[in-house]
Every structure is written in C-alpha cells, then in structure tokens.
N, C-alpha and C positions, 0 to 999 in steps of 0.2 A: 662462320658468321651467317646469320640468316638475314636475307634481303627481301623484303616484301614489296611488290610492285603494285601500283594502283593506276588505273586508266583515268586520264584527265580529258580535257577537251581536244578534239581533233586527234593529232598524233602525239600529243604530249604525254609523258609518263612521269610518275613519281615513284622513286625508289627510297624506301625508308629502312634505316639500320641504325642500331644503337640510339643516339640522340640526333641523328642527322637525317636530312631530307635532301635528295638530289633530283632535280627536274631535268628531263631530256626532251628534245624535240627533233624534228627532221627539217632539213633545208626546204625552202619553198619549192625548189625544183622536183622534190619528192613528195609534194602535196602537204608538207608541214608548214609551220608558221615562221620558222627560223628564229624562235624566241629563246633557244637554249642549245648547247651543244648536243650532238647526237650521241648514242651510246658508244659507238666506235671512237668518237673523239675523246670521250672520257677515258677509254682504255689506253689510248695513245698518251694522253696527258698523264695517266697514272704511272706509266713506264718512266717518263722524263722526271716527274716529281720524286718518285722513289730513288732514282739515281742521285738527284739533288740532295735528297735527305741523308743518303749515306756519305756524301761529300761533306755535308754540314756536320754530321756526327764525327767524322775524321778531323775535321778542322777545329771543332769545339774541344776535343780531347787534347789538342796540341796548341791551343790558343792561337790558331791561325785565323786572321779576319777574313771574312768571305765577301767583303764589300766589292772587291775587284776580281771576284771569280764569277764567271758567267757559264751557263750550260744550256745547250739546246739539243733538240732531237728532231731528226727527219726521217720519215719512212719512205723507202724506195721500193716502188711496186713493180714486180716482175710483169712485163706487158703480156705475157703468155699465161700467167696464173696469178690473179690478183690476191689470192690467199697466201702467196709466197712473197714475203717482204723482208727487207733489211731495215732494221732500226739503227740509224747511224747517230750516235750520241757524241757530241763534240763539247769539250770543256775548255775555256779560256782561262789561263792561269797567270798570275803576275810574274814578271821577268825575275824578281828577286827571290822567287820561291826555290828551295833547294831541291836538287834532283831526287833526293830521297823522298821528300814530301810529294813531289810530282808523281813519282811512282806509286806512293801510298794512296793518293787520291784516286788514281786509275784502278788500283786494286779495290778501293772501297766501292767503286761504281760496279765492279764485278759482283759485289755482294747483294746488289738490288734484288729484293724479294720478287717483284714482278717479273724481272728478267729471268730469274731461276725457274719460276713456275712455268712461264711461257717455253723455256728451253726444255724442261723436263716434259711438258706436255700434259696438261690437266685431263683427267677423264671426266666426261659428261655423263651423267645417269638422268634420263628423263622419264618421269612416270606421272600418273594421275593419282590423286588421293580424293577421298570423299569430302574431307574438311581440313583445310591447311592448319587451323588452330588446334585440331584434336589429333593431328598426325604427330604423335610424340616419340617417334623412333629416335633414339639417341643418335647424334651425329658424330659417332666415335670412330673407332678403327674398324677396318674390315673384319669379318668373321674370322676367328682363329681356324687353323687347319683342323679337320676332324680328328678326334682322339688326342689332340695336343693337351699336355697336362704338365705345367711347370710349377714346381713346388719352390718356395723360398722360406728361409728360416723365419719363424714367427707367425706364418700364416697357417690357418687350419683347413684351408681349401687351396686347390691349385689357382693360379693367377686367372687363368681362363675362365674358371667357374665363378671366381670372385667378381670379374668384370661383368659376366652375363647376369649374375644375381642383382648387381647394383644398377645395371642398365634397365633391368625389368622394373625396378622401383620407380625410375624416372617415367617409364612408359605408363605405369599405373597412375601416377600423378598427373599425367598430361603435360609433362615438361620436356622440352627439347634441350638437351645439354650438348653443347658443341665444343670442340677443341679449337681454340683461338690460335695457339702457337705451340711449337715444339722447340726445344733446344738440346743439342748434344755436341758441344764443342770441346769436350774432354772425354777420353775413352772411359766407358763404364759409368758415365754420369749423364743422366737424362733428366729433363724437367719439362713440364708443359702447363698451359693455362687453359682451364676449362670455364664455361660460363652457361648460364640459361640464355638461350637464343632470343627469348622474348624480354627478359629483364636482366640486363647485363650487369646490374649492381650485384647479382648473385653470382659469385665466381670463386674459384679456388685454384691453388697451384699445387702441383705434385712433383715428387722427385723419386728417383730410384736408380739402381745400377742398370736397369734394362727399361725399354720403353713400356713394356707390359707392367712392370712393378711401379713405374712412375704414374701410369694411368690408374692403377689401383689406388695409389696414394691420393691422387686428385679426386677420384670418385668418392673414396672413403671420406675425405675432408668435406666434400660437398654434402654427403648425406648426414654427417655429424652436424654441420651447420644448419641444415634444414631441421633436423630433429631437435636441435637445441635453440632454434629461432635466432641464431646468431646473425644471419643475413638481415634481419629486421631489428636488430638490437636497440637502436635509439630512434627508431622510426615510428611515426604515427600510423596506426593501423586503419584509420578512417572510422567515421561514425557508426557505420553498419556493424563492423566487427566489435567495436568498443561497447556497443549496446547488446551484443549477442549473449547467449546463455553462458559461454565461456570465451575468454579472450586468448589465452595461451594454450592451455590443455584442459580436457575434461575433468581432471582430478585437482584442478587448482581450488584454493579456498580464499575467501575474502574476509578481512578483519577490519573492524572499525577502530580508529584510534580513540583514546580515552577522552573525557570531557575537556581536558587541558592539553590535548594533543600528545598524550602519553603513548608510548609504545603499547600496543595491546597485548594482552595475554594470548598465548597460543602460537606466536611467531618466535622463531629462534629458541635456543636453550641457554641455560646459564653460562655454558662455556662460550657460546658465541656472543652473548651480550656483553660479557667481560671484554671481548676483543673489539666489537663493533660499537659499543657505547661506554667506554671506560670512564668518561667524565660526566655521564648522564645528559649529554647535549643533543643526542639524537631524538628527533621528534617523529610521531607518526606521519606527519605531512611530508617528511624527507623521504618516505618510502612509497609514496603513490607512484604507480608505474607511468612511464613516459608514453608507452604505446597506446594505451586507452585514454589516459588523461581523465578517467572517470573518478573524480575526487569523492563523489558522493557514494561510490561503491566501496571505497576503503582501499585497503592494501592487499593487492593480489599476491598470493604466496604459493609456492610449489613444494611438494612434499619430497624430502630427501631422507635416505635411511641412514642412520648413525652406524658406523662400521663397528664400533666397540660393543654395542648391545642390540642392534637391530631395531631401534626405536625410530619412529618417524618424526622428523623435525621440519617445520615449515619455514622456508627461506623466502623473504620477499623478492619477487622478480626484479625489483628496482636495485636491490643490493647486489644481486648477481650481475646484472647489466653494468652497473657502475664500477665494480671493483675487479672482475675476473676476466673481462674481454673473452678470448677464445681459449684461455688456458684451463686445461683439465676436461676436454671433451674428446671422444673418439668413437669411431664406428668399427666394427669387426665382423668376421664371419661367425664368431661366437662371442659370448659376453666376456669370457676370460681373455680372448685375444684383444677386445676393445679395452679392458682394464689394463692390460700390460702396456698398450700404447698410450693410454691416458695417464697412467702413473709414471711412465718413462718420461713424457713430456713435462709433467709437473716437476720431476727431479731435475730434468734438463734446465728448466727456467730458474728454479730456485738456486741450484748450484752455480749456474752462470752468474746469477745476481750476486751471490756471495763471493765469487772469485773476482768479479769486476769491481765491486764495491770495497772489498777488503784488500785489493791489489795483491792477490796471491800469485806467486810465480809457480807455474805448473811444471812438472818434469816432462822431458821429451820422451816419446816412445822410442826405444832402441831400434836400430836398423834391423837387427836380426828378428825382431818381433814383427816389424812392418813386412819383411819379406814373406811372412806366412800368408799375407793377403795380397797376392800379385796384381789382382785387378785394381785394388785401391792404390797400391804403389804406382801402378801405371798412370793413373789419373793425377797423382801427386807430381810425378815426374813430367807429365805433359804441362802442367801449370808452371813448373820450374822452367821448362824449356821455353815458355812465352815470356820469361823475365820476371816471374813472380816468386820470390822465396816463400817456402811453406814451412811452417812449424806444425808438427803433429804431437799433440800433448795428451797426456793422461789427466782427465779432469775428475777422476774419482775421489780425489782428496784423500789419498792413501788407502783406496779399496773400499771406501764407505758407500759410494754411489755409483750406478751404472752409466757413467757419463764420460764422453770423450770430446776433444776439441781439435779442430784443424784451423790454423790462423794463416791468413794470407797477407803478405807485405807488398806494397806497390811502390817500387823506387821511383816511378815516374812522378807520383803525386805525394809520396810520403805518407800515404793513408794506409790503414790496416783494417782488417775485417776478421773478427774472432767468431768462428762458427762452431756451435756446439750441437752434439747429438747424443741421444740416450736410448738404451735398451739393455736387457739383461745379458744379451750376447755382446762380448767385446767387439767382435767383427761387425755386427749390425750397427752398434753405436758409432763405430769409426766410419762406416759406410755413410751413415746418416749425416755425420759431421761434414763430410766431403760433398755429398750431394746437396745439402742445405747451402753450402758455400756458393754453389754455382746455380742454384734454383732460379731460373728465369733470367739469368745474367749473360750478357755478352762480355767480351774482353774489355770493351769500352765502359761497360757498366761497373767494372771494378776500379774505375777512376773516382768514384763518387764518395769514398769513405774518408772519415776524418783522421787526421794524424794523432798519434798518442800524445799523452800529456803527463807531466808530473804534478799537475794540479789535482790534489786529492779530493777537493770539494767539487770539482767539475765531474769527477768519476762517480762520487757517491750521491750526487744530486738525483732525487727520485725520478725526475723526467728522463734522466740518462737511461735508466733501466727500461722505461716505456719505449724509448727509441730503439733500444736493443731488442725488446720484445717484438715490436712491430715489423722492423726490417733490418735489425742489426746495424743500424746506421750510427749508434751511439759512440761515445769515445771510450778508449781503453788506456789504461796506465802504461807508461814506460816500464814500470816495475814488473809488469807481466813478461817483459822480454829479457829479464836478467838470466844470466847463465847459472845462477845459484837458485835451485829450486827450493820451495818452502816445504814441500812434502815429497815422500819417496814415490818412485814408480812402482805400481803394482799391476801385474797382468791379471786382472781380476776376471771373474766368470760367475754371473748370477743365473746362468741359463738352466732351463728344464722344460717341462711342458708348459703350456700357457697357464694352466691352473696352478702349477708350482710357482711359476714366475709372478703371477698376480699375488699369491699369498706372500711370497718373499718380499715384494715391494710394499704391500700393506704393512708387513712386519717392520720394515725400515722406518716408516711413519710412526709406528707404535714405539719403537725404540727411541725415537726423537721426542716422545711425549706429545705427539700431534693427534688430533682427531680428524677422521675423514668422513664425509657425508656423501652419499651416492644417490643419483636418480638414474633409472634405466628407461630408455625410450625405444620401444620396439614396434611402435604403431605404424611405421612405414615399411616394415618387413625386413629390417636389418637390426641387430642389437647395437644399440648406442648407449654409452654411458657418460654421465658428466659427474666428475668428482670435484668437490670443494674441500679444501684443507685450510680452515681459517687460520690466519696468522702466518701462512706459508706460501699459499699459491695465488694470492692476490697480485694484480699487475699495478693497479693504482692504489695510492694510500688511502687508508681507512677514513681519513678526515674529509675525503671528497664527498662522502655521504651527506655531510652538513654544509660543507663549503663550496663544493663544485659538482653538485648533483645534476645529472642530465635532465631531471624533471623540472629544472627551472624553465624549461620550455613551456610548461603550463602557465607560466606568468605572462607569456607573450604570444603563444601560437595563434589563438583565436584572433586577437586584435591585429596581428601582422597579416593574417590571411584575409581579413576584412579591412584593410588599411584604407582603401579608397572610400569606404562607407562611414568611417569614424568622424564623429563631431570634433570640433576643436578641443572641447573639454576632454574627450577620450583620447585624442592625440597627445594633449599635454600630459595627461596621466600616464600614457604609454612611455613618453619620453622621460618622465620622472622615474618610472621603474627602471628603465634601462640605465639611468644615472646612478640610482640607489644601489643596484646590484653590482656595480663596478665590474661588469663583464669587459673583457679586453675588447677595445674598439675594433681591432682587426679580426676578431672571430667572425666567420661567415654566418649568414642567416640559415643556411642549410643545417649547420651543426646546432645552432641555437634552438630551432623549433622542431627538428627531426623530419623535414620535408625535403624530398629529393627534387629540386628544380633542375631544369635543363641548364647545364653549366654554360651553354653558349648564349644565354639570355641575361638581361639585367638582373633578374631575380637570382640566377645562378651565380653571379659575380657579387651580389650584394653583401656588404659587411655591415656590422653594427654602426661603424662610423658614418657610412654613406646613408643608412636609414635615419640616423639622428639628423643628418644634414638635411635630408629631404623633409623631415618633419618640421625642422626649423623654418625651411622655405614655405611650407604649407601654412604655418602659423605666422608668417611675416616676421620672424625673428631674424632680422638681417645680420645684426652684429655676430650672433652666435653662429649663423650660417657662414659668414665670411671666415670666421675662425676655423670652422670644420672643412670648408672647401680648400682652404690653404693647406691644412693638414693632409687632406685627401690627395691633393696634387703633389705633395712632397712624398707620400708613400704609395701612390697609386700603382697597382698592378693589374688594373681593369684594362678594358679594351681601349684602342687608340680613339675610337669614336666617342666612348664615355669620357675619356680624359679631355678631349677637346670640348665636349659639352660643359664640363666643369671649369675649364680654362675660361670659357665664355661667361659662365655664371660668376666667376671671380670677378671679371672685369665689370660686369653689370652691377654686382653688388657694391663694388667700390664707388661706382658712380652714384648709386642710389644713397650711399652713406656720406657723400660729399656734397654739401649744399652748393658749392661753386661749380659743379659739373652737371651737365644736362645730357640725358641718354640720346636725345634726338641728334645731338652734334656727332655722335659716334656710330649711330646705328648703321649708316650706309657702309662704312668700312668694316664694321663688325660682320655685316652680312656678307661682304666680299671675302672675308677671312673665313668664316665659319659655315656659311650657307644659310639660305633663307629658312629651311625647315628647322635647323638647329637653333637660330636666333629666335624664331617664333616659340620654340619650346623653352628657351632660356628666359626670355622676357616674361612669358606666361608663368614660369615657375617662380620668378622673383616678384611678380605683381599679384600672384595668388590665383590667376585664372587657370593654370595648369598645375595639377597636384601629382606628385610621384611620377615624374616623366620616366618612360621606359618600363615601368613596372605594370604589366597587364593585370586588370582585376581578377581576383580569384576569391575563394571562400573556404569554409570548412568542409565543403563537399569537394574540394580540390579541383574545381572546374578549370580545364585548361592545362592542368599539371600532369601530362601524359606520362612522364617518367616515373613520378610517384604512383600514378595509377597502375602502371605496369607492375611495380613492386608490390602493391596491395593485391593485384590479381594473382601474382606468384604465391603470396601468403594465403590467399583464399583457397588455393588448391590444397595446401597443408591443412587448413582449417577444416575444410569439407571432409578430407580423409579422416581426420581425427574424430570428427563428429559421427561419421558413418561407423567407424570401428567401435565407438563407445555407445552407439545407439542413441545419440543425442540430436535433437532437432537444432538446426541452424537458423 
C-alpha cells in the first residue's frame, strides 16, 4: 500500500492512502498542538484494533454476540531500552462462553496481522527519488535468484522472465503496482491481490500452485484488463478524453445511427445482428458508449477479426461492455498462449453455466487418477482435514470440453461452492479448479456460500449465473450432488503446444456451430487477445442492450453532477425521468452514472431513493418526501449519522403536514436529541433554504471527486501510450 504524507501547519502531518486521510500531531510538550494522535499512537492502536477485528470475525462465524466482549492493550516499556516493549492484550469474555470458544478467541488474536508483521520484523528500505509520482518501480517481490528459470505447463517463458516482462510494462506506463495481500492456507494453493497504488479501483487477483505462478496470474490479469479497458468499463472518462481524437483505441470507428435511430450499416455482421437484434428492437441510441457519452459522435466501435474467414467486423464498445464483462480476455507471453487461456476461460464459464442451469450430475474423478497429481491431492486432503468435504468432478461432459470442477461443502453452514477450471491439460484444469476455490479466501470466508436447492427456477434464473461468474456465490442444485452421474468419467487430454491447443479449442467452437471474433492488443508490450463468441460467451442477457443498458447514465449524469445548480423545472424533469425509467430505488448513484465517489461520503452512499427524496425536499413536495423518508428509514444501510438526519427529517415533515402541530413546540427537544447542526440542516431542508444536505457541489469537470480523478489519471497513462505508439496527437 502506498501512503503519501503531506506537511500541514506546525508538526501536523497528513497521510493519504486509498480513500482515507489520517491526521497526526505531537503533544504540546513536544512542540505540537496536541490536536491529533501521534504516529506512534496510531501504531499502538492498530495492533489493538487488529486483534479486536480477528475476535469479531471469529464471533461472527459462530453467531457469538460481541456486546459483552471487551478488549484492551497496554504497552509495557523496558526502562533500559524504550524500543523493547511488551504489548499486553487482555480480553474480557462472558462467563457463559464455552471453553472451546474461549480458546478459539485467543487463537484468533494470535492471527492478528499487525502482530505477525511486528514479530517477523519488517525490513525498512530508505531511498531518495527524483519524483515520487514518476517513480514507477513495481512494488512486487524481491528480485529472483540469478539464473533462476522455472517453467510450468502452458507458459512459453519461465515464470521469472514473465514477471520481469510484465513488471517492465508497468514501469513504462508510469504505474506503481503493489501486492496488497497474499494467502497460502492450503499446501500448493497460493493467491494474492494486487492493485495500482495510485488508483486502487484498478486491481486483480491471481492464483497458482506456487507464489511465482500466482503472481504471474495476477500480473497477466492486470495487463489484460488494462489492454481491454476493463478497469474503466462503466466509467465516465471525463470531457477531455471524450473530446479527444480517439476515446478507446486509435483504430476505433464511429458510426451515425440512421434518421429514425436505426442501426447503422458497418457495425456487426448478419450473424451477430440475428443474435443481438432478433426482434428489430435494438436502436442506434442503445449503443452510444457510456465512457464518452458523446451522442453527437455516434456509436464508437472496435475492429474484431472473424475467425472463419479473417474479415473485420466492428463491434460497438457499448455492446461489449454491457454483455461480456471480463469473459474472453487474456494476456500471454505469446499470442497462442493468450488464446489458449482466453478460450479455456470461455469454455469454463459456458460449461459451468450449462451444468448449473441444467442441473447436471457430474462423475467423480477416481481416486487412482487423483493420485497421479500428489500436490493437488495434498491440497484437497488439507481442506478435508479442516472439516470441509471435497468433491472432485470431471466437468468435460463426456470428454467434450477441457473443464474440471472442485466442489467444497461446509457442514457448519450448509453452504456449497462449486469451483470450475479449464485448460487443455487435465492436470492444469484440475489445479485451476482448486486454486480458484481458495483464491483470496480464508477458512472463515468459506462460510459465506449459499446452501443447495431443489428449486430449479432459482438455479436457472439468469442473475444466478451472473453471481457465479462474479464470485461463485450463486446457488447450486441438490441434484448436482447425486451419486448417479448423468455422464461418464473421461480422463481427457487436449494438450499439445500452445499453437496446437489454440487451434484445437477454436475447432471445438466450430464443431458447435459457433463463430468467434478476435481483437489483439499489443500496444502495451505484451500480446493480449479478446475473443467474443456471440450467443455463447455473454455473461448478461442480450435483452439488457435494450432494457438495462449502462448508457442510461447519459440520461442523468450531467444533471446529477450539476444538481446544486438546477432550476426547479430541471429538478422536476430529472425526477420525472428517474420515475419513468423505473430503475430500482436501491441502485446506487455510483453505478447509475459511472462516477467513482468516495464511499465514505454522502455521495458515495447515495441511492436513487435518497436522491428522489432530496429532490422532493428541494421542490417542497412534502407528502412525497415523507413517503420516501419512511421507506429510507425502513431499508437504510447508510451511516448512523445519515440515518439520524432522516429520522429528524421524518419528524419535522410530519409536523409540517399536520395543521394541529407547531414546529416551535418541539424544536428545543429535537435539538437536544439530534444536535443543533443537524436540526439546522433538517429544518433548512424542509423549508427549502438548504438543498441537498451532505452532497458537496461538483460538476462535469468532476471537481472535488478525487477518487474518480485518480481513475481518469490511470486511464490517461494508457491513452497517452496508445497515442504515442500510433503517432496520434492527444
């Protein structure tokens, strides 16, 4: 994690990281103002809070209330060496707590991350640099030993060289990529989380049988998502980029819809139009991209090469963004390596969907076959030893597809997690199933999965697959666990060279009567491909292009960002549009308009329901405001402070709407209950003198929206690199 420190007045310091700001000071006796804790005080508090966090996690997993649990920490200083200290953590537990849970809580405190880092002894490296923002050395692992060369199946270069090559890409872009966390709680199963230190909305996870292979996985995913613009999928790029010569890629093309909003000639082909516009309902305006929002420029489209004949077909960026998410993109040391990974994931997701929705019972992998892969078997047995029954299944559907499945059952919660993996090699596909199962998860994290069901409608519901795609948290049928398999076990093998494997995987698509379209992005210095298989590799339903398109943001973005400046007429029109589009009241504004607000602010917590409520207040529509404030209080998951504000609004509105009540009769005790500042904001909101309390003014230039500005700065690095390579002025 990158922490930037700024000097404030006197001895006060400001540390900024992620979306947080921490202020430190020094006591008056040390020439400070005593206005905030000192750095060492924060360090001490972090240890106690970390211990308390692990206690909370333990208790939550076992439904143990924490109201009567108290924890404290004291540091005992050695009088002869003030740097030698004892951190004494004491925890007070309820008398009726079982001895087993008492010991479990103490063991949980032992897991405190701060404690472990201190005990291990961090290494401090201190250096000067010419410019902090331009020092883009990746914050990754230490340099490998000289001459180290580790090859794994499926890679065309050693892991060490792969890591070095990908790290160099970040350096050229001026990005600091840091490792935020590692996990290795099961033998031969590693995972990690990496992110852009400056813009932590750009992050990926990696998995592998070793830490090096897991790091390669995370770095490769990061580069593929940079190359395919996935980090910025639904986000507004800002007016500067939106008005530049190109928005996404130098080879993009713009197409104007017809005079009656028809789809223009030049985008998609007949095969794709039959899939994406079967009833003739799709309009040109449905395909305006969310990122630029430039309706007058038309439909920005990207060139993809049709696999069957090599012809170029233009796909609207909006269509790709809305339907495919991250499915079908991959980076590699070579294009063939990237294609194998990309196609493997497409088959993994498609076969997983078929198995889950059709409630197919898969055959177990025989024990004698599992024994051929001792490292994988050791990981499975380690999970079994922790009390999690594991099912290892062949998901190839009788040898048709290179897909495997490892399913975990949790007797503590009744939940299950079906993890799938794919690759032409049986062993690699099986390894990926296991590492995917544990990617980024602790044992406590395995308590979050849903129980199986015999409800076929719940299993086949489209959003269930979306949940499985995002984090495998969807529901699975009980029929999946039948002892009677629907297909025979096959010890399949599709392996060969990467070129042979890629050809073989494309051949499977051809046998299924499917067409593939490929775009290759090599402008960052690594081959990345994105493959679309219409009618097969989409994540969201095709109808979303018409009925739930992300470019609905264009109906609202400008007005919401200029909310404080709108006249009553424009506010009323905005409210009417929000009603007419029938968007879920609980959808957040971040998602609606593609702007990354700081989640710790009122903007970051704002939902459509609350926005409508605030507009009602601004327009003096007290009856509608009262209805909405009561709904808000019923379903509120906002901050305690915001909840109290609306509790007071509710009371004042009821008085305003009751001719028999006078606010002055209640104001004194309301002020005692909610505080003077809150009541001033509440009364002002109801009488119209305060508009949009808590929402700081901004605009289309995104003033004050630092989180989104950091995201745009991240994208500008890509944009500039692409322009330079293409010889295009920015």
